[in-house]
C-alpha positions in Angstrom: 116.4 114.1 92.8 113.1 112.9 91.4 110.6 111.1 93.7 110.1 107.4 93.0 106.4 107.8 92.4 107.3 109.2 88.9 108.5 105.7 88.0 105.0 104.2 88.5 103.2 103.2 85.3 100.0 105.3 85.6 98.1 102.8 83.4 98.6 99.9 85.8 98.7 102.0 89.0 94.9 102.8 88.7 93.4 100.7 91.5 91.0 98.9 89.1 93.7 98.0 86.6 96.2 97.2 89.4 93.6 94.7 90.8 93.0 93.2 87.3 96.8 92.8 86.7 97.3 91.4 90.2 94.6 88.7 89.7 95.9 87.8 86.2 99.4 87.4 87.6 98.0 84.5 89.7 96.5 82.5 86.8 97.6 81.4 83.3 94.4 82.8 81.9 90.9 83.7 83.1 87.4 83.8 81.7 85.8 87.3 81.7 83.0 86.5 84.2 85.4 85.0 86.7 87.7 88.0 86.5 84.7 90.4 86.8 83.6 88.7 90.0 87.1 88.4 91.4 87.8 92.2 91.1 84.1 93.2 91.8 83.4 95.2 88.6 80.5 95.6 86.3 80.8 94.1 82.8 81.1 97.6 81.2 83.8 98.8 83.6 85.8 95.6 83.3 85.5 95.7 79.5 86.7 99.4 79.4 89.7 98.7 81.6 90.6 95.5 79.7 90.6 97.5 76.4 93.1 100.0 77.9 95.4 97.2 79.2 95.2 95.4 75.8 95.9 98.5 73.9 99.1 98.9 76.0 100.1 95.3 75.3 99.7 94.3 79.0 97.1 91.6 78.3 95.6 89.5 75.6 91.9 89.0 75.0 90.8 85.9 73.2 87.2 85.0 72.2 86.5 81.3 72.0 83.4 79.4 71.1 82.0 77.3 74.0 79.0 75.4 72.8 76.6 78.0 71.5 78.3 80.9 73.3 81.4 82.8 72.8 83.5 83.3 76.0 86.2 85.9 76.5 89.5 84.8 78.0 92.1 87.2 79.3 95.8 86.6 80.1 98.6 88.8 81.2 101.5 89.2 78.7 105.2 89.2 79.7 105.2 93.0 79.2 102.2 93.2 81.6 103.9 91.0 84.2 107.0 93.1 84.0 105.1 96.4 84.3 103.2 95.1 87.4 106.4 93.8 88.9 108.1 97.1 88.4 105.2 99.0 90.0 105.4 96.6 93.0 109.1 97.3 93.4 108.6 101.1 93.2 105.8 100.9 95.8 108.1 98.8 98.1 110.8 101.4 97.7 108.5 104.2 98.6 107.1 102.4 101.6 110.6 101.3 102.7 111.9 104.9 102.5 108.9 106.1 104.6 109.5 103.4 107.1 113.2 104.2 107.4 112.4 107.9 107.8 109.9 107.1 110.6 112.4 104.8 112.3 115.1 107.6 112.3 112.8 110.2 114.0 
């Protein structure tokens, strides 16, 4: 029997990317600076992690003109939402199994 942890998507399970995906799940889309502040990251760290999530198809990145500036907007895709949901279910199963084991001892 294989442990449930092997079902976790390592790309999303990273604490930083897990935080990003969790925040994006709560909004339709989010501007880069708001997301940066919400997950407490530097611009470069957020940018690197967003690139990895976009390459996996978990988010979309859209650059839009706003007056004289270009702003970056990020949104979770259906695939990203499903991957996060799956990881949450696996974590609940792992935690539930540990809780049952403790209750039986």
